[in-house]
C-alpha positions in Angstrom: 0.0 0.0 0.0 2.7 2.5 0.8 4.3 1.6 -2.6 1.0 2.4 -4.4 0.6 5.7 -2.6 4.2 6.7 -3.6 3.5 6.0 -7.3 0.3 7.9 -7.2 1.9 10.9 -5.7 4.6 10.9 -8.3 2.1 10.4 -11.1 0.0 13.3 -9.8 3.0 15.6 -9.8 4.0 14.7 -13.3 0.5 14.8 -14.7 -0.3 18.2 -13.4 3.1 19.6 -14.4 2.9 22.1 -11.5 4.9 22.6 -8.4 3.6 22.9 -4.9 2.9 26.6 -5.4 0.7 26.0 -8.4 3.2 27.5 -10.9 4.4 25.8 -14.1 7.2 23.4 -13.3 10.3 24.0 -15.3 11.4 20.9 -17.2 14.9 19.6 -16.7 17.3 21.0 -19.4 14.8 23.4 -20.9 17.3 26.3 -20.5 19.3 24.7 -23.3 16.4 24.8 -25.8 16.6 27.7 -28.3 13.7 30.1 -28.4 10.7 29.1 -30.5 11.3 31.5 -33.4 11.5 30.9 -37.1 15.2 31.8 -37.2 16.4 29.8 -34.2 14.3 26.8 -35.1 15.3 26.9 -38.8 11.9 27.5 -40.1 12.7 30.5 -42.3 11.0 30.6 -45.7 13.4 29.6 -48.4 13.4 29.3 -52.2 15.2 26.3 -53.7 15.4 26.7 -57.5 15.0 23.6 -59.6 17.8 23.6 -62.2 16.1 22.8 -65.5 17.4 23.3 -69.1 15.0 26.3 -69.5 16.7 28.1 -66.6 20.3 26.9 -66.8 21.0 27.3 -70.5 19.8 30.9 -70.9 21.8 31.8 -67.7 25.0 30.4 -69.2 24.4 32.3 -72.5 23.7 35.6 -70.6 26.8 35.3 -68.5 28.9 34.5 -71.5 27.5 37.4 -73.5 28.1 39.8 -70.6 31.7 38.7 -69.9 32.8 39.0 -73.5 32.5 42.8 -73.9 33.9 43.4 -70.4 37.0 41.3 -71.3 37.4 43.1 -74.6 37.1 46.5 -72.9 39.8 45.5 -70.4 42.1 44.2 -73.1 41.6 47.4 -75.1 42.4 49.5 -72.0 45.6 47.6 -71.4 46.6 48.0 -75.1 46.7 51.8 -74.6 49.7 51.4 -72.3 53.3 51.4 -73.4 55.9 49.6 -71.2 59.6 49.2 -71.7 61.8 47.0 -69.6 65.6 47.0 -69.6 67.4 44.2 -67.7 70.8 45.6 -66.6 71.7 42.7 -64.2 74.7 41.7 -66.2 76.0 45.2 -66.8 78.2 44.7 -63.7 79.9 41.8 -65.5 81.0 43.8 -68.6 84.5 45.2 -69.0 84.8 48.7 -67.8 84.9 51.4 -70.4 88.1 53.4 -70.4 86.4 56.8 -70.1 83.0 58.5 -70.1 83.7 59.8 -73.6 84.6 56.4 -74.9 81.9 54.1 -73.5 81.8 50.5 -74.8 78.1 49.6 -75.4 76.9 46.0 -75.8 73.5 44.5 -76.3 71.2 43.9 -73.3 68.0 42.0 -72.5 64.9 44.1 -73.0 61.2 43.9 -73.7 59.0 46.5 -75.5 55.3 46.2 -74.8 54.0 49.2 -76.8 50.5 50.4 -77.2 48.6 49.0 -80.2 49.1 52.2 -82.3 52.9 51.8 -82.0 53.1 48.0 -82.5 54.4 48.2 -86.1 57.2 50.7 -85.5 60.8 49.8 -85.8 62.7 49.5 -82.5 66.4 50.1 -82.1 67.7 47.5 -79.6 68.9 49.1 -76.4 72.5 48.8 -75.2 74.4 49.3 -72.0 77.9 50.1 -70.9 79.7 49.7 -67.6 82.1 52.3 -66.2 84.0 52.0 -62.9 85.1 55.3 -61.4 87.5 54.8 -58.5 87.5 58.6 -57.6 83.7 58.8 -57.2 81.9 58.4 -53.8 81.5 54.8 -52.6 77.9 54.5 -53.7 78.7 55.9 -57.2 81.7 53.9 -58.2 79.8 51.4 -60.4 77.9 53.0 -63.2 75.7 51.5 -65.9 74.8 53.7 -68.9 71.7 52.5 -70.8 70.9 53.8 -74.3 67.3 53.2 -75.5 64.8 54.5 -78.0 61.3 56.0 -77.4 59.5 55.3 -80.6 56.7 57.8 -80.1 55.7 60.6 -77.7 54.5 59.3 -74.3 52.0 61.6 -72.7 52.2 62.3 -69.0 52.1 60.7 -66.5 55.2 58.7 -67.2 56.4 56.3 -64.4 59.8 54.9 -63.6 60.0 51.5 -61.8 62.6 49.0 -60.7 61.8 45.3 -61.2 63.2 42.4 -59.2 62.8 38.7 -59.9 63.3 35.7 -57.6 63.1 37.8 -54.5 60.6 36.3 -52.0 59.5 39.2 -49.9 56.5 37.2 -48.7 58.7 34.8 -46.6 57.1 34.7 -43.1 60.3 35.4 -41.2 61.2 38.2 -43.6 57.8 39.9 -43.3 57.9 39.8 -39.5 61.5 41.2 -39.3 60.8 44.7 -38.1 60.0 46.6 -35.0 56.9 48.9 -35.4 57.6 50.8 -32.2 61.1 51.7 -33.4 59.8 52.8 -36.8 57.2 55.1 -35.1 59.9 57.0 -33.2 59.9 55.2 -29.9 63.2 54.4 -28.1 63.7 50.7 -28.0 66.7 49.6 -26.0 69.3 47.2 -27.4 68.4 44.6 -24.7 64.7 44.8 -25.8 65.6 44.4 -29.5 67.9 41.5 -28.9 65.9 38.3 -29.3 63.0 40.1 -31.0 61.6 39.6 -34.6 64.5 41.8 -35.9 67.0 39.0 -35.2 69.6 38.5 -36.6 69.7 42.2 -37.4 68.6 43.7 -34.1 71.9 44.6 -32.5 75.4 44.5 -33.9 78.5 42.7 -32.4 79.1 45.6 -30.0 75.6 45.4 -28.6 74.3 48.6 -30.2 70.8 48.8 -31.6 70.4 48.8 -35.4 68.1 51.5 -36.7 66.0 50.6 -38.5 66.3 47.0 -37.5 65.3 43.8 -39.4 65.8 42.1 -42.6 63.4 44.2 -44.7 65.1 47.5 -43.8 68.5 46.1 -44.3 67.7 44.8 -47.8 66.2 48.0 -49.2 66.9 48.6 -52.9 69.8 51.0 -53.2 70.4 51.4 -56.9 69.8 54.9 -58.1 68.5 56.1 -61.5 69.0 59.4 -63.1 66.6 61.2 -65.5 66.7 60.7 -69.2 69.2 62.7 -71.3 68.8 62.9 -75.1 71.5 63.5 -77.7 70.2 67.1 -78.2 70.8 68.0 -74.5 67.1 67.6 -73.6 66.7 66.3 -70.0 63.5 64.5 -68.8 63.3 64.5 -65.0 61.4 62.4 -62.6 60.0 63.4 -59.2 60.6 61.1 -56.3 57.7 62.4 -54.2 54.2 61.1 -54.4 55.5 57.6 -55.2 54.2 55.9 -52.1 50.6 55.3 -50.9 49.3 58.3 -48.9 48.8 56.4 -45.7 52.4 54.9 -45.7 54.0 57.9 -44.1 51.8 57.6 -41.1 53.6 54.3 -40.2 56.9 56.1 -39.6 58.2 58.9 -37.5 60.1 62.0 -38.7 62.5 61.7 -35.8 64.2 58.7 -34.3 63.9 57.7 -30.7 67.7 57.5 -30.5 68.4 61.3 -31.0 69.6 61.5 -27.3 71.3 58.1 -27.4 73.5 58.2 -30.5 76.1 56.0 -28.8 73.6 53.2 -28.7 72.6 53.0 -32.4 74.2 52.1 -35.7 72.9 51.9 -39.3 72.0 48.5 -40.9 74.9 46.7 -42.4 73.8 47.3 -46.0 73.3 51.0 -45.4 77.0 51.8 -44.8 77.4 53.2 -48.3 74.8 56.0 -47.6 75.1 56.1 -43.8 78.5 55.0 -42.6 77.5 56.0 -39.1 75.1 58.3 -37.1 77.5 61.0 -35.8 74.7 63.4 -34.9 70.9 63.5 -34.8 70.6 65.1 -38.2 72.4 62.2 -39.8 69.7 59.7 -38.9 67.3 59.3 -41.9 63.8 60.7 -41.8 61.8 57.6 -42.6 58.6 59.6 -42.8 59.9 61.4 -45.9 61.8 58.5 -47.5 59.2 57.2 -49.9 61.6 54.7 -51.5 62.0 53.1 -48.0 58.2 53.1 -47.5 57.6 51.4 -50.8 60.2 48.8 -50.0 58.7 48.1 -46.5 55.3 47.4 -48.2 56.3 43.8 -49.0 55.3 42.2 -52.3 53.3 38.9 -52.4 55.1 37.4 -55.4 58.8 36.8 -56.2 58.6 39.0 -59.3 57.5 42.5 -58.5 58.0 46.2 -59.5 58.1 49.2 -57.2 57.6 52.8 -58.2 60.9 54.8 -58.2 59.9 58.1 -59.9 57.1 59.9 -61.8 56.5 62.8 -64.1 52.9 64.0 -64.1 53.2 67.1 -66.2 55.6 66.7 -69.2 55.3 64.5 -72.3 58.3 62.3 -73.0 59.2 63.0 -76.7 60.2 60.3 -79.1 63.9 60.0 -79.5 67.2 58.4 -78.3 67.9 58.6 -74.6 70.5 57.6 -72.1 69.9 56.9 -68.4 72.6 56.5 -65.7 72.3 53.8 -63.1 74.5 53.6 -60.0 74.7 49.9 -59.2 74.9 48.9 -55.5 72.2 46.2 -55.2 73.5 42.6 -55.6 71.0 40.2 -57.2 73.1 37.5 -58.8 73.9 35.9 -55.5 70.3 34.6 -55.2 69.9 34.1 -59.0 67.7 37.1 -59.4 67.5 39.9 -61.9 67.0 43.7 -61.8 65.5 45.9 -64.4 64.5 49.5 -65.2 60.9 49.8 -66.3 59.4 52.8 -68.0 55.6 52.9 -68.3 52.5 55.0 -69.0 49.0 54.3 -67.7 45.5 54.3 -69.0 42.1 54.3 -67.3 42.7 50.6 -66.4 46.1 51.3 -64.8 49.4 49.7 -66.0 50.1 47.2 -68.6 48.3 44.0 -67.6 46.0 42.3 -70.1 45.6 39.2 -67.9 42.3 40.2 -66.4 40.8 41.1 -69.7 41.8 37.8 -71.3 40.5 36.0 -68.2 37.1 37.5 -68.8 37.2 36.5 -72.5 38.2 32.9 -71.6 35.4 32.7 -69.0 33.0 34.0 -71.6 34.1 31.3 -74.1 33.7 28.6 -71.4 30.2 29.7 -70.5 29.1 29.9 -74.2 30.6 26.5 -74.9 28.8 24.9 -72.0 25.5 26.6 -73.1 25.9 25.4 -76.6 26.8 21.9 -75.5 23.9 21.7 -73.1 21.5 23.0 -75.8 22.6 20.4 -78.3 22.3 17.7 -75.7 18.9 18.8 -74.7 17.6 19.0 -78.3 19.1 15.6 -79.3 18.2 13.7 -76.2 15.7 15.5 -74.0 14.3 14.1 -70.8 11.0 14.8 -69.1 11.1 16.8 -65.9 10.1 14.7 -62.8 10.1 11.4 -64.7 9.8 8.8 -61.9 11.0 6.0 -64.2 14.5 7.5 -64.2 15.0 6.9 -60.5 17.6 4.3 -59.8 15.2 2.0 -57.9 12.7 2.1 -60.7 15.2 1.0 -63.4 
């Protein structure tokens, strides 16, 4: 009897679903249950299209028809750009000319990707000559003179780039090899730099801090290019301001954090040609104004890349024969790379790069081909929509 009474009491409690106070009893684990809404209970209205030949084939045709003119427009925009590349890597290996008035010119690797209106014009192959001047400053001893032809007038703006190959700036350790606090003007002690991301170029053998530290800063491109001189004494100059993205200067400080601690800081090893030491505060470089440095610190994602060196936004570059002087200090043959001077114009699409346009054209061809193949297949061997006899278990 007691057993029966216990069961009855337990049954009464569960049947009523109420506690002793008459309130609704909270079920065990109900706090885990999501709210009873359409979103949380996955009851939102949805449209699931049925892919039929009448919907798929016209869609493929439409996409193909849209992509074709877009691709053609992009290819046409790229064809308005003229680009000339002069590879002077091996200029260093040539025999030095006896004097500047008797330069020995030899052929050099080059590419001319001219705008479509100039494609049929005759190009005189460019040449280069090497000259070693033992009396010049250390960073100007090795000179390379490049003679080249501009086949037609190039309207402003005209850009001057340098191009490197086989240089992997996207290496993880290389990308991390800097100290942002140091670049922004903060004082970072040698003991703090030692063992940081800047290693092995954080401090020198004497325990002095390297400014700016790291692999990126140490490997900055240090060849220099002159303007273009023609045979009739016309000189075409390039400005070296406005070559970096506007926001890049904000990443750097105009003054160094070591102005009061010059005995604790030294230049990077590869900067000794320009900065043998920091004897006073004014000798420390202003990284906020050095746009070449800012461009270099903006690392490239691919091993072949170009970086802007100079620009002329006002004057047209007339057709003719020109010579450019390059002071060579940057070694590339040690890692089997190359370095080149690039001269380019721009159009509404940007620089010379027809890849995107041809990619659109190729995609258009693929879509149209699939649409035609599907149409032929549907006409030759159609199938009824929702035919139950085609189910695998009905065959």
